[in-house]
FIKE-138734 format. One record per atom (N, C-alpha, C): residue number from 1; x, y, z; atom name; residue in three letters. Coordinates in steps of 0.2 Angstrom, whole numbers, plus 5000, padded with zeros to 4 digits. Layout:
REM residues N
NUM, X, Y, Z, CA, ALA
...
REM end
This chain:
REM residues 232
1, 4363, 4700, 4945, N, MET
1, 4365, 4693, 4946, CA, MET
1, 4360, 4689, 4949, C, MET
2, 4359, 4684, 4945, N, ARG
2, 4354, 4678, 4947, CA, ARG
2, 4355, 4676, 4956, C, ARG
3, 4351, 4675, 4959, N, LEU
3, 4350, 4674, 4964, CA, LEU
3, 4352, 4668, 4966, C, LEU
4, 4353, 4663, 4962, N, ASP
4, 4358, 4656, 4961, CA, ASP
4, 4362, 4658, 4962, C, ASP
5, 4366, 4661, 4956, N, ARG
5, 4372, 4663, 4958, CA, ARG
5, 4376, 4666, 4964, C, ARG
6, 4369, 4671, 4964, N, PHE
6, 4372, 4674, 4970, CA, PHE
6, 4375, 4672, 4978, C, PHE
7, 4371, 4665, 4977, N, ILE
7, 4371, 4661, 4984, CA, ILE
7, 4378, 4658, 4983, C, ILE
8, 4380, 4654, 4975, N, CYS
8, 4384, 4650, 4975, CA, CYS
8, 4391, 4654, 4977, C, CYS
9, 4390, 4663, 4974, N, GLU
9, 4396, 4663, 4975, CA, GLU
9, 4397, 4667, 4982, C, GLU
10, 4394, 4665, 4985, N, SER
10, 4396, 4668, 4992, CA, SER
10, 4390, 4664, 4999, C, SER
11, 4393, 4657, 4998, N, THR
11, 4393, 4651, 5001, CA, THR
11, 4396, 4645, 4996, C, THR
12, 4395, 4642, 4999, N, GLU
12, 4401, 4635, 4999, CA, GLU
12, 4394, 4631, 4994, C, GLU
13, 4391, 4633, 4995, N, LEU
13, 4384, 4630, 4990, CA, LEU
13, 4384, 4626, 4982, C, LEU
14, 4384, 4623, 4981, N, THR
14, 4383, 4623, 4971, CA, THR
14, 4374, 4626, 4972, C, THR
15, 4376, 4625, 4964, N, ARG
15, 4369, 4628, 4963, CA, ARG
15, 4362, 4625, 4963, C, ARG
16, 4364, 4618, 4962, N, SER
16, 4360, 4614, 4967, CA, SER
16, 4357, 4612, 4972, C, SER
17, 4361, 4614, 4976, N, LEU
17, 4359, 4615, 4982, CA, LEU
17, 4358, 4621, 4985, C, LEU
18, 4359, 4626, 4981, N, ALA
18, 4357, 4632, 4982, CA, ALA
18, 4351, 4633, 4980, C, ALA
19, 4347, 4630, 4974, N, LYS
19, 4340, 4630, 4975, CA, LYS
19, 4335, 4626, 4978, C, LYS
20, 4340, 4620, 4981, N, LYS
20, 4335, 4616, 4983, CA, LYS
20, 4334, 4619, 4992, C, LYS
21, 4336, 4625, 4992, N, ALA
21, 4338, 4630, 5000, CA, ALA
21, 4330, 4633, 4998, C, ALA
22, 4331, 4637, 4991, N, MET
22, 4328, 4642, 4990, CA, MET
22, 4320, 4639, 4991, C, MET
23, 4320, 4631, 4986, N, HIS
23, 4313, 4629, 4987, CA, HIS
23, 4311, 4627, 4994, C, HIS
24, 4315, 4627, 5000, N, ARG
24, 4314, 4625, 5006, CA, ARG
24, 4310, 4632, 5009, C, ARG
25, 4311, 4639, 5007, N, GLY
25, 4312, 4645, 5010, CA, GLY
25, 4315, 4647, 5014, C, GLY
26, 4319, 4645, 5014, N, GLU
26, 4327, 4647, 5018, CA, GLU
26, 4328, 4653, 5015, C, GLU
27, 4330, 4655, 5008, N, VAL
27, 4332, 4662, 5007, CA, VAL
27, 4327, 4667, 5007, C, VAL
28, 4328, 4672, 5010, N, CYS
28, 4324, 4678, 5008, CA, CYS
28, 4329, 4685, 5004, C, CYS
29, 4327, 4689, 5000, N, VAL
29, 4326, 4696, 4997, CA, VAL
29, 4324, 4700, 5001, C, VAL
30, 4328, 4707, 5005, N, ASP
30, 4324, 4709, 5008, CA, ASP
30, 4318, 4709, 5012, C, ASP
31, 4319, 4703, 5015, N, GLY
31, 4314, 4703, 5021, CA, GLY
31, 4308, 4698, 5016, C, GLY
32, 4309, 4696, 5011, N, GLU
32, 4303, 4694, 5006, CA, GLU
32, 4306, 4686, 5004, C, GLU
33, 4303, 4678, 5007, N, VAL
33, 4305, 4673, 5005, CA, VAL
33, 4304, 4672, 4996, C, VAL
34, 4310, 4671, 4994, N, ILE
34, 4311, 4669, 4986, CA, ILE
34, 4311, 4663, 4987, C, ILE
35, 4309, 4661, 4980, N, LYS
35, 4309, 4653, 4979, CA, LYS
35, 4311, 4652, 4970, C, LYS
36, 4312, 4657, 4967, N, ASN
36, 4312, 4655, 4960, CA, ASN
36, 4324, 4659, 4959, C, ASN
37, 4325, 4655, 4957, N, PRO
37, 4333, 4653, 4957, CA, PRO
37, 4333, 4661, 4953, C, PRO
38, 4328, 4662, 4947, N, ALA
38, 4331, 4668, 4942, CA, ALA
38, 4330, 4676, 4943, C, ALA
39, 4327, 4675, 4950, N, THR
39, 4325, 4683, 4951, CA, THR
39, 4334, 4686, 4953, C, THR
40, 4333, 4692, 4950, N, GLN
40, 4339, 4697, 4949, CA, GLN
40, 4339, 4699, 4954, C, GLN
41, 4347, 4700, 4958, N, VAL
41, 4347, 4703, 4964, CA, VAL
41, 4354, 4710, 4962, C, VAL
42, 4353, 4713, 4967, N, ASN
42, 4359, 4719, 4966, CA, ASN
42, 4364, 4719, 4972, C, ASN
43, 4369, 4725, 4973, N, GLU
43, 4373, 4724, 4978, CA, GLU
43, 4372, 4729, 4983, C, GLU
44, 4364, 4732, 4981, N, ALA
44, 4357, 4733, 4988, CA, ALA
44, 4355, 4728, 4991, C, ALA
45, 4354, 4722, 4987, N, SER
45, 4348, 4719, 4992, CA, SER
45, 4350, 4716, 4997, C, SER
46, 4347, 4712, 5001, N, ARG
46, 4351, 4709, 5008, CA, ARG
46, 4346, 4702, 5006, C, ARG
47, 4352, 4698, 5005, N, VAL
47, 4349, 4691, 5005, CA, VAL
47, 4351, 4689, 5011, C, VAL
48, 4347, 4684, 5013, N, THR
48, 4348, 4679, 5018, CA, THR
48, 4347, 4673, 5016, C, THR
49, 4352, 4668, 5021, N, LEU
49, 4350, 4661, 5022, CA, LEU
49, 4346, 4659, 5028, C, LEU
50, 4343, 4655, 5028, N, GLN
50, 4342, 4652, 5035, CA, GLN
50, 4343, 4659, 5041, C, GLN
51, 4340, 4664, 5038, N, GLY
51, 4342, 4669, 5044, CA, GLY
51, 4348, 4676, 5043, C, GLY
52, 4353, 4671, 5040, N, GLU
52, 4360, 4673, 5041, CA, GLU
52, 4361, 4677, 5033, C, GLU
53, 4362, 4684, 5035, N, PRO
53, 4364, 4688, 5028, CA, PRO
53, 4371, 4686, 5023, C, PRO
54, 4369, 4685, 5018, N, LEU
54, 4376, 4685, 5013, CA, LEU
54, 4380, 4690, 5010, C, LEU
55, 4387, 4689, 5009, N, VAL
55, 4390, 4693, 5007, CA, VAL
55, 4395, 4690, 4999, C, VAL
56, 4394, 4696, 4995, N, LEU
56, 4397, 4693, 4990, CA, LEU
56, 4405, 4692, 4991, C, LEU
57, 4410, 4686, 4989, N, VAL
57, 4415, 4687, 4994, CA, VAL
57, 4421, 4691, 4988, C, VAL
58, 4418, 4690, 4982, N, GLY
58, 4423, 4694, 4977, CA, GLY
58, 4428, 4692, 4976, C, GLY
59, 4435, 4695, 4971, N, LEU
59, 4439, 4691, 4968, CA, LEU
59, 4444, 4691, 4973, C, LEU
60, 4448, 4686, 4975, N, ARG
60, 4457, 4688, 4979, CA, ARG
60, 4461, 4687, 4974, C, ARG
61, 4465, 4691, 4977, N, TYR
61, 4471, 4691, 4975, CA, TYR
61, 4477, 4689, 4980, C, TYR
62, 4483, 4685, 4979, N, VAL
62, 4488, 4681, 4985, CA, VAL
62, 4492, 4681, 4983, C, VAL
63, 4498, 4680, 4988, N, MET
63, 4506, 4682, 4988, CA, MET
63, 4506, 4678, 4993, C, MET
64, 4510, 4672, 4992, N, LEU
64, 4511, 4665, 4996, CA, LEU
64, 4519, 4666, 4994, C, LEU
65, 4522, 4664, 5000, N, HIS
65, 4530, 4663, 5000, CA, HIS
65, 4529, 4656, 5001, C, HIS
66, 4529, 4652, 4996, N, LYS
66, 4529, 4642, 4997, CA, LYS
66, 4535, 4638, 4999, C, LYS
67, 4536, 4634, 5005, N, PRO
67, 4542, 4630, 5007, CA, PRO
67, 4541, 4625, 5002, C, PRO
68, 4547, 4622, 5004, N, ALA
68, 4547, 4616, 5000, CA, ALA
68, 4540, 4610, 5004, C, ALA
69, 4541, 4607, 4999, N, GLY
69, 4538, 4600, 5002, CA, GLY
69, 4528, 4602, 5001, C, GLY
70, 4529, 4606, 4996, N, VAL
70, 4520, 4610, 4995, CA, VAL
70, 4520, 4610, 4991, C, VAL
71, 4516, 4608, 4985, N, GLU
71, 4512, 4608, 4979, CA, GLU
71, 4506, 4615, 4976, C, GLU
72, 4507, 4615, 4971, N, CYS
72, 4502, 4621, 4968, CA, CYS
72, 4499, 4616, 4965, C, CYS
73, 4493, 4614, 4967, N, THR
73, 4488, 4609, 4966, CA, THR
73, 4482, 4610, 4969, C, THR
74, 4477, 4609, 4963, N, ALA
74, 4470, 4610, 4966, CA, ALA
74, 4468, 4602, 4970, C, ALA
75, 4470, 4596, 4968, N, ARG
75, 4468, 4590, 4969, CA, ARG
75, 4473, 4588, 4978, C, ARG
76, 4471, 4585, 4981, N, ARG
76, 4474, 4583, 4987, CA, ARG
76, 4478, 4577, 4987, C, ARG
77, 4485, 4576, 4988, N, THR
77, 4490, 4570, 4985, CA, THR
77, 4494, 4570, 4991, C, THR
78, 4499, 4566, 4993, N, LEU
78, 4503, 4566, 4997, CA, LEU
78, 4506, 4572, 5000, C, LEU
79, 4505, 4578, 4996, N, TYR
79, 4509, 4585, 5001, CA, TYR
79, 4504, 4588, 5004, C, TYR
80, 4505, 4594, 5006, N, PRO
80, 4500, 4597, 5006, CA, PRO
80, 4499, 4601, 5003, C, PRO
81, 4495, 4605, 5001, N, ARG
81, 4493, 4610, 4996, CA, ARG
81, 4495, 4618, 4997, C, ARG
82, 4497, 4623, 4992, N, ALA
82, 4498, 4629, 4993, CA, ALA
82, 4492, 4632, 4996, C, ALA
83, 4487, 4630, 4992, N, ILE
83, 4481, 4632, 4998, CA, ILE
83, 4479, 4634, 5002, C, ILE
84, 4481, 4626, 5006, N, ASP
84, 4480, 4624, 5012, CA, ASP
84, 4485, 4629, 5018, C, ASP
85, 4488, 4635, 5016, N, LEU
85, 4492, 4638, 5019, CA, LEU
85, 4488, 4645, 5020, C, LEU
86, 4485, 4645, 5019, N, ILE
86, 4479, 4652, 5016, CA, ILE
86, 4473, 4653, 5021, C, ILE
87, 4472, 4657, 5023, N, ASP
87, 4467, 4658, 5027, CA, ASP
87, 4460, 4661, 5026, C, ASP
88, 4458, 4661, 5022, N, LEU
88, 4452, 4663, 5018, CA, LEU
88, 4445, 4658, 5016, C, LEU
89, 4441, 4662, 5018, N, PRO
89, 4434, 4658, 5013, CA, PRO
89, 4433, 4655, 5006, C, PRO
90, 4431, 4650, 5005, N, MET
90, 4431, 4647, 4999, CA, MET
90, 4435, 4646, 4996, C, MET
91, 4442, 4641, 4997, N, LEU
91, 4449, 4641, 4998, CA, LEU
91, 4447, 4638, 4990, C, LEU
92, 4445, 4634, 4989, N, ASP
92, 4445, 4628, 4983, CA, ASP
92, 4444, 4632, 4977, C, ASP
93, 4440, 4639, 4978, N, ARG
93, 4440, 4643, 4973, CA, ARG
93, 4445, 4644, 4968, C, ARG
94, 4451, 4648, 4974, N, LEU
94, 4458, 4649, 4972, CA, LEU
94, 4463, 4645, 4967, C, LEU
95, 4465, 4647, 4963, N, GLN
95, 4469, 4644, 4958, CA, GLN
95, 4476, 4648, 4958, C, GLN
96, 4481, 4643, 4958, N, THR
96, 4489, 4646, 4958, CA, THR
96, 4490, 4649, 4950, C, THR
97, 4494, 4653, 4949, N, VAL
97, 4497, 4656, 4943, CA, VAL
97, 4501, 4656, 4941, C, VAL
98, 4501, 4650, 4937, N, GLY
98, 4508, 4646, 4936, CA, GLY
98, 4509, 4642, 4941, C, GLY
99, 4515, 4638, 4941, N, ARG
99, 4516, 4632, 4946, CA, ARG
99, 4523, 4633, 4949, C, ARG
100, 4524, 4632, 4954, N, LEU
100, 4531, 4629, 4957, CA, LEU
100, 4534, 4623, 4959, C, LEU
101, 4538, 4620, 4957, N, ASP
101, 4538, 4613, 4957, CA, ASP
101, 4537, 4610, 4965, C, ASP
102, 4534, 4604, 4968, N, VAL
102, 4535, 4602, 4976, CA, VAL
102, 4542, 4606, 4979, C, VAL
103, 4548, 4604, 4977, N, ASP
103, 4552, 4606, 4979, CA, ASP
103, 4556, 4612, 4980, C, ASP
104, 4554, 4618, 4974, N, THR
104, 4555, 4624, 4973, CA, THR
104, 4552, 4629, 4978, C, THR
105, 4556, 4633, 4981, N, THR
105, 4554, 4637, 4986, CA, THR
105, 4552, 4644, 4982, C, THR
106, 4547, 4648, 4987, N, GLY
106, 4546, 4655, 4986, CA, GLY
106, 4539, 4657, 4983, C, GLY
107, 4540, 4664, 4979, N, LEU
107, 4534, 4667, 4978, CA, LEU
107, 4528, 4663, 4972, C, LEU
108, 4525, 4664, 4974, N, VAL
108, 4519, 4659, 4970, CA, VAL
108, 4511, 4661, 4971, C, VAL
109, 4508, 4663, 4967, N, LEU
109, 4504, 4670, 4965, CA, LEU
109, 4495, 4665, 4966, C, LEU
110, 4491, 4669, 4968, N, LEU
110, 4486, 4662, 4969, CA, LEU
110, 4478, 4670, 4968, C, LEU
111, 4472, 4667, 4964, N, THR
111, 4470, 4669, 4963, CA, THR
111, 4462, 4666, 4961, C, THR
112, 4457, 4668, 4960, N, ASP
112, 4451, 4667, 4957, CA, ASP
112, 4450, 4673, 4952, C, ASP
113, 4455, 4677, 4951, N, ASP
113, 4452, 4678, 4942, CA, ASP
113, 4453, 4677, 4937, C, ASP
114, 4452, 4672, 4932, N, GLY
114, 4454, 4669, 4928, CA, GLY
114, 4458, 4676, 4921, C, GLY
115, 4456, 4680, 4922, N, GLN
115, 4458, 4685, 4917, CA, GLN
115, 4464, 4689, 4921, C, GLN
116, 4464, 4688, 4926, N, TRP
116, 4470, 4691, 4928, CA, TRP
116, 4477, 4685, 4928, C, TRP
117, 4475, 4680, 4929, N, SER
117, 4480, 4674, 4927, CA, SER
117, 4483, 4675, 4921, C, SER
118, 4478, 4677, 4918, N, HIS
118, 4482, 4673, 4912, CA, HIS
118, 4485, 4678, 4909, C, HIS
119, 4483, 4687, 4910, N, ARG
119, 4487, 4693, 4911, CA, ARG
119, 4495, 4690, 4913, C, ARG
120, 4494, 4689, 4919, N, VAL
120, 4503, 4686, 4922, CA, VAL
120, 4503, 4683, 4918, C, VAL
121, 4504, 4677, 4914, N, THR
121, 4505, 4671, 4915, CA, THR
121, 4508, 4671, 4908, C, THR
122, 4502, 4675, 4901, N, SER
122, 4503, 4674, 4894, CA, SER
122, 4511, 4678, 4893, C, SER
123, 4512, 4673, 4890, N, PRO
123, 4522, 4675, 4886, CA, PRO
123, 4523, 4680, 4881, C, PRO
124, 4516, 4684, 4879, N, LYS
124, 4517, 4690, 4876, CA, LYS
124, 4517, 4696, 4880, C, LYS
125, 4516, 4694, 4886, N, ARG
125, 4514, 4699, 4888, CA, ARG
125, 4521, 4700, 4895, C, ARG
126, 4528, 4694, 4893, N, ARG
126, 4535, 4697, 4893, CA, ARG
126, 4536, 4697, 4902, C, ARG
127, 4531, 4694, 4904, N, CYS
127, 4531, 4695, 4913, CA, CYS
127, 4538, 4692, 4915, C, CYS
128, 4542, 4696, 4916, N, GLY
128, 4548, 4693, 4919, CA, GLY
128, 4550, 4689, 4928, C, GLY
129, 4552, 4682, 4926, N, LYS
129, 4551, 4678, 4933, CA, LYS
129, 4557, 4678, 4935, C, LYS
130, 4559, 4680, 4943, N, VAL
130, 4567, 4681, 4942, CA, VAL
130, 4567, 4674, 4947, C, VAL
131, 4571, 4670, 4945, N, TYR
131, 4575, 4662, 4950, CA, TYR
131, 4583, 4662, 4953, C, TYR
132, 4581, 4661, 4959, N, ARG
132, 4589, 4661, 4959, CA, ARG
132, 4591, 4652, 4961, C, ARG
133, 4594, 4652, 4957, N, VAL
133, 4597, 4643, 4956, CA, VAL
133, 4603, 4644, 4957, C, VAL
134, 4603, 4636, 4963, N, THR
134, 4609, 4635, 4967, CA, THR
134, 4612, 4628, 4962, C, THR
135, 4617, 4627, 4959, N, LEU
135, 4622, 4623, 4957, CA, LEU
135, 4625, 4618, 4956, C, LEU
136, 4625, 4610, 4955, N, ASP
136, 4629, 4607, 4957, CA, ASP
136, 4636, 4608, 4956, C, ASP
137, 4639, 4611, 4948, N, GLU
137, 4643, 4614, 4949, CA, GLU
137, 4644, 4622, 4946, C, GLU
138, 4650, 4622, 4947, N, PRO
138, 4651, 4629, 4945, CA, PRO
138, 4651, 4630, 4938, C, PRO
139, 4650, 4638, 4937, N, LEU
139, 4649, 4640, 4929, CA, LEU
139, 4651, 4646, 4929, C, LEU
140, 4658, 4645, 4925, N, GLU
140, 4662, 4652, 4926, CA, GLU
140, 4666, 4651, 4918, C, GLU
141, 4670, 4657, 4917, N, GLY
141, 4673, 4659, 4912, CA, GLY
141, 4671, 4655, 4904, C, GLY
142, 4673, 4650, 4901, N, SER
142, 4669, 4652, 4894, CA, SER
142, 4663, 4646, 4896, C, SER
143, 4664, 4643, 4899, N, ARG
143, 4657, 4640, 4900, CA, ARG
143, 4650, 4644, 4902, C, ARG
144, 4652, 4648, 4907, N, LEU
144, 4646, 4654, 4907, CA, LEU
144, 4645, 4658, 4904, C, LEU
145, 4650, 4659, 4899, N, ASP
145, 4650, 4664, 4892, CA, ASP
145, 4645, 4662, 4887, C, ASP
146, 4647, 4655, 4886, N, ASP
146, 4642, 4650, 4882, CA, ASP
146, 4636, 4648, 4886, C, ASP
147, 4634, 4647, 4891, N, ALA
147, 4628, 4648, 4895, CA, ALA
147, 4623, 4654, 4893, C, ALA
148, 4627, 4658, 4894, N, VAL
148, 4622, 4665, 4894, CA, VAL
148, 4620, 4665, 4887, C, VAL
149, 4624, 4664, 4882, N, ARG
149, 4620, 4666, 4875, CA, ARG
149, 4616, 4661, 4872, C, ARG
150, 4618, 4654, 4875, N, ALA
150, 4612, 4649, 4875, CA, ALA
150, 4605, 4650, 4877, C, ALA
151, 4606, 4656, 4883, N, PHE
151, 4601, 4654, 4886, CA, PHE
151, 4598, 4660, 4882, C, PHE
152, 4601, 4665, 4880, N, ALA
152, 4597, 4670, 4875, CA, ALA
152, 4596, 4671, 4869, C, ALA
153, 4600, 4666, 4868, N, GLU
153, 4595, 4662, 4861, CA, GLU
153, 4590, 4660, 4861, C, GLU
154, 4589, 4654, 4867, N, GLY
154, 4583, 4649, 4866, CA, GLY
154, 4586, 4642, 4865, C, GLY
155, 4584, 4640, 4870, N, ILE
155, 4588, 4631, 4870, CA, ILE
155, 4582, 4626, 4867, C, ILE
156, 4581, 4621, 4863, N, VAL
156, 4578, 4617, 4864, CA, VAL
156, 4578, 4610, 4867, C, VAL
157, 4573, 4611, 4873, N, LEU
157, 4575, 4606, 4876, CA, LEU
157, 4572, 4599, 4874, C, LEU
158, 4574, 4593, 4879, N, GLU
158, 4571, 4586, 4876, CA, GLU
158, 4564, 4585, 4875, C, GLU
159, 4563, 4582, 4872, N, GLY
159, 4555, 4583, 4870, CA, GLY
159, 4551, 4587, 4865, C, GLY
160, 4554, 4594, 4865, N, GLU
160, 4551, 4599, 4861, CA, GLU
160, 4554, 4601, 4855, C, GLU
161, 4550, 4604, 4850, N, GLU
161, 4553, 4605, 4845, CA, GLU
161, 4554, 4612, 4846, C, GLU
162, 4554, 4617, 4848, N, LYS
162, 4554, 4625, 4847, CA, LYS
162, 4558, 4626, 4853, C, LYS
163, 4561, 4631, 4851, N, PRO
163, 4567, 4634, 4858, CA, PRO
163, 4563, 4638, 4863, C, PRO
164, 4567, 4639, 4868, N, THR
164, 4565, 4641, 4874, CA, THR
164, 4564, 4649, 4872, C, THR
165, 4561, 4653, 4875, N, ARG
165, 4559, 4659, 4874, CA, ARG
165, 4568, 4663, 4876, C, ARG
166, 4569, 4670, 4874, N, PRO
166, 4575, 4672, 4875, CA, PRO
166, 4576, 4673, 4885, C, PRO
167, 4581, 4669, 4888, N, ALA
167, 4581, 4672, 4895, CA, ALA
167, 4587, 4673, 4898, C, ALA
168, 4587, 4678, 4905, N, GLU
168, 4594, 4682, 4903, CA, GLU
168, 4596, 4678, 4912, C, GLU
169, 4602, 4675, 4908, N, LEU
169, 4606, 4673, 4913, CA, LEU
169, 4614, 4675, 4916, C, LEU
170, 4614, 4676, 4921, N, SER
170, 4619, 4679, 4928, CA, SER
170, 4621, 4675, 4932, C, SER
171, 4628, 4677, 4935, N, MET
171, 4630, 4672, 4940, CA, MET
171, 4632, 4678, 4946, C, MET
172, 4628, 4676, 4953, N, ARG
172, 4628, 4677, 4960, CA, ARG
172, 4634, 4676, 4962, C, ARG
173, 4637, 4672, 4962, N, GLU
173, 4642, 4667, 4965, CA, GLU
173, 4644, 4662, 4961, C, GLU
174, 4647, 4658, 4960, N, ALA
174, 4650, 4652, 4956, CA, ALA
174, 4647, 4647, 4955, C, ALA
175, 4641, 4645, 4960, N, ARG
175, 4636, 4641, 4959, CA, ARG
175, 4629, 4644, 4961, C, ARG
176, 4629, 4649, 4961, N, VAL
176, 4624, 4651, 4962, CA, VAL
176, 4622, 4658, 4956, C, VAL
177, 4616, 4655, 4952, N, ALA
177, 4616, 4660, 4947, CA, ALA
177, 4610, 4664, 4947, C, ALA
178, 4606, 4667, 4942, N, GLU
178, 4602, 4671, 4944, CA, GLU
178, 4597, 4671, 4936, C, GLU
179, 4592, 4668, 4935, N, LEU
179, 4588, 4669, 4928, CA, LEU
179, 4581, 4671, 4927, C, LEU
180, 4582, 4675, 4924, N, VAL
180, 4575, 4677, 4922, CA, VAL
180, 4571, 4676, 4916, C, VAL
181, 4566, 4671, 4916, N, LEU
181, 4563, 4670, 4913, CA, LEU
181, 4554, 4673, 4909, C, LEU
182, 4553, 4674, 4903, N, TYR
182, 4548, 4676, 4901, CA, TYR
182, 4542, 4669, 4899, C, TYR
183, 4544, 4664, 4902, N, GLU
183, 4536, 4658, 4900, CA, GLU
183, 4538, 4653, 4907, C, GLU
184, 4533, 4650, 4905, N, GLY
184, 4533, 4644, 4911, CA, GLY
184, 4532, 4637, 4907, C, GLY
185, 4536, 4632, 4905, N, LYS
185, 4536, 4627, 4901, CA, LYS
185, 4537, 4622, 4908, C, LYS
186, 4536, 4618, 4908, N, TYR
186, 4536, 4609, 4914, CA, TYR
186, 4544, 4610, 4917, C, TYR
187, 4546, 4611, 4923, N, HIS
187, 4553, 4610, 4925, CA, HIS
187, 4559, 4614, 4920, C, HIS
188, 4555, 4620, 4918, N, GLN
188, 4560, 4623, 4914, CA, GLN
188, 4566, 4625, 4916, C, GLN
189, 4566, 4627, 4924, N, VAL
189, 4574, 4629, 4924, CA, VAL
189, 4579, 4623, 4925, C, VAL
190, 4576, 4617, 4929, N, LYS
190, 4580, 4613, 4928, CA, LYS
190, 4580, 4608, 4920, C, LYS
191, 4581, 4610, 4917, N, ARG
191, 4577, 4607, 4912, CA, ARG
191, 4584, 4612, 4907, C, ARG
192, 4582, 4617, 4908, N, MET
192, 4587, 4622, 4903, CA, MET
192, 4594, 4621, 4905, C, MET
193, 4595, 4621, 4912, N, PHE
193, 4604, 4619, 4916, CA, PHE
193, 4605, 4613, 4913, C, PHE
194, 4600, 4609, 4913, N, ALA
194, 4603, 4599, 4911, CA, ALA
194, 4603, 4600, 4905, C, ALA
195, 4601, 4605, 4901, N, ALA
195, 4605, 4606, 4892, CA, ALA
195, 4612, 4607, 4892, C, ALA
196, 4612, 4610, 4898, N, ILE
196, 4620, 4614, 4898, CA, ILE
196, 4626, 4608, 4901, C, ILE
197, 4622, 4604, 4903, N, GLY
197, 4627, 4598, 4908, CA, GLY
197, 4628, 4599, 4916, C, GLY
198, 4622, 4605, 4917, N, ASN
198, 4623, 4607, 4927, CA, ASN
198, 4617, 4603, 4927, C, ASN
199, 4616, 4604, 4934, N, HIS
199, 4611, 4601, 4938, CA, HIS
199, 4609, 4605, 4943, C, HIS
200, 4603, 4606, 4942, N, VAL
200, 4599, 4611, 4949, CA, VAL
200, 4599, 4609, 4955, C, VAL
201, 4602, 4610, 4962, N, VAL
201, 4602, 4609, 4969, CA, VAL
201, 4598, 4611, 4973, C, VAL
202, 4596, 4618, 4970, N, ALA
202, 4589, 4622, 4975, CA, ALA
202, 4588, 4628, 4969, C, ALA
203, 4582, 4627, 4971, N, LEU
203, 4576, 4633, 4966, CA, LEU
203, 4573, 4636, 4968, C, LEU
204, 4572, 4644, 4968, N, HIS
204, 4568, 4649, 4972, CA, HIS
204, 4567, 4655, 4968, C, HIS
205, 4559, 4657, 4967, N, ARG
205, 4557, 4661, 4963, CA, ARG
205, 4556, 4667, 4969, C, ARG
206, 4558, 4673, 4965, N, GLU
206, 4561, 4677, 4969, CA, GLU
206, 4555, 4683, 4968, C, GLU
207, 4553, 4683, 4960, N, SER
207, 4548, 4688, 4959, CA, SER
207, 4544, 4685, 4954, C, SER
208, 4540, 4691, 4953, N, VAL
208, 4535, 4688, 4945, CA, VAL
208, 4535, 4696, 4945, C, VAL
209, 4536, 4698, 4938, N, GLY
209, 4534, 4704, 4936, CA, GLY
209, 4536, 4709, 4942, C, GLY
210, 4531, 4715, 4943, N, PRO
210, 4535, 4719, 4950, CA, PRO
210, 4534, 4719, 4956, C, PRO
211, 4532, 4712, 4959, N, LEU
211, 4531, 4710, 4963, CA, LEU
211, 4535, 4704, 4967, C, LEU
212, 4538, 4707, 4972, N, ALA
212, 4544, 4700, 4974, CA, ALA
212, 4539, 4701, 4983, C, ALA
213, 4544, 4695, 4986, N, LEU
213, 4542, 4693, 4992, CA, LEU
213, 4543, 4696, 4997, C, LEU
214, 4549, 4702, 4996, N, GLY
214, 4551, 4707, 5001, CA, GLY
214, 4551, 4702, 5009, C, GLY
215, 4550, 4706, 5012, N, GLY
215, 4549, 4701, 5021, CA, GLY
215, 4544, 4697, 5019, C, GLY
216, 4541, 4692, 5017, N, LEU
216, 4537, 4688, 5016, CA, LEU
216, 4538, 4679, 5019, C, LEU
217, 4540, 4680, 5025, N, ALA
217, 4543, 4673, 5027, CA, ALA
217, 4541, 4665, 5025, C, ALA
218, 4545, 4661, 5025, N, GLU
218, 4542, 4655, 5024, CA, GLU
218, 4535, 4653, 5026, C, GLU
219, 4529, 4651, 5021, N, GLY
219, 4524, 4650, 5024, CA, GLY
219, 4518, 4655, 5025, C, GLY
220, 4521, 4661, 5024, N, GLU
220, 4518, 4667, 5026, CA, GLU
220, 4513, 4670, 5020, C, GLU
221, 4508, 4672, 5020, N, TRP
221, 4503, 4674, 5013, CA, TRP
221, 4501, 4682, 5018, C, TRP
222, 4501, 4684, 5009, N, ARG
222, 4496, 4691, 5009, CA, ARG
222, 4495, 4694, 5005, C, ARG
223, 4486, 4697, 5007, N, GLU
223, 4482, 4698, 5000, CA, GLU
223, 4486, 4704, 4997, C, GLU
224, 4486, 4706, 4988, N, LEU
224, 4489, 4711, 4984, CA, LEU
224, 4486, 4717, 4986, C, LEU
225, 4487, 4723, 4985, N, SER
225, 4485, 4729, 4986, CA, SER
225, 4481, 4730, 4978, C, SER
226, 4476, 4736, 4979, N, ALA
226, 4474, 4736, 4972, CA, ALA
226, 4480, 4738, 4967, C, ALA
227, 4484, 4743, 4968, N, GLU
227, 4488, 4744, 4965, CA, GLU
227, 4493, 4738, 4963, C, GLU
228, 4495, 4734, 4967, N, GLU
228, 4498, 4727, 4964, CA, GLU
228, 4496, 4724, 4960, C, GLU
229, 4488, 4723, 4962, N, VAL
229, 4483, 4718, 4955, CA, VAL
229, 4484, 4722, 4948, C, VAL
230, 4484, 4730, 4947, N, ALA
230, 4481, 4734, 4942, CA, ALA
230, 4490, 4735, 4938, C, ALA
231, 4496, 4732, 4942, N, ALA
231, 4501, 4734, 4941, CA, ALA
231, 4501, 4728, 4933, C, ALA
232, 4496, 4723, 4931, N, PHE
232, 4498, 4716, 4926, CA, PHE
232, 4491, 4718, 4922, C, PHE
REM end
């Protein structure tokens, strides 16, 4: 790995600032001042910046129980961001794996591994996401039968040309549905229920593929185990 890249990936410095630090003689490799940004380093190299040793952060994989009122966005808005709830270095490198609306609660995954994120979100991999949906009106009898059939066949949402991918709908209570999706369109759950004449009052994501919230409380987070990462 190039030395300037190593510095960027182990600090908050941009490539330009890393090069300036090197030109000022602030960077050493194995005790020797190095000013060439293209110098190659490896895991055995001891790199220091202003005398402090640098360590590569590596790729991170995080599960968060998102509360309502929190946005899955990188930019700063009126709402707190999901990454603001996480205590890890270089947070701005983390990206949410798919998004939940600001008023939706539940499981959010975050990572700085773009390939892993793509594997989780790609519809081709059929990674099921389970939602608990609280509805404005009960869904029972023939209306429920029609809704289950429509969701399984796919619904053409307003403003779209292609139907949604087959989804699995069942009811836990008259006004509480369980919905399994295998894609992630904009406001998809709310739009699907709107298409059958109902309104989503509350929405909570319980799981993504084999990963479930378990006992993780609202606002809490944890890093995934190697086995959990490898499950995708």
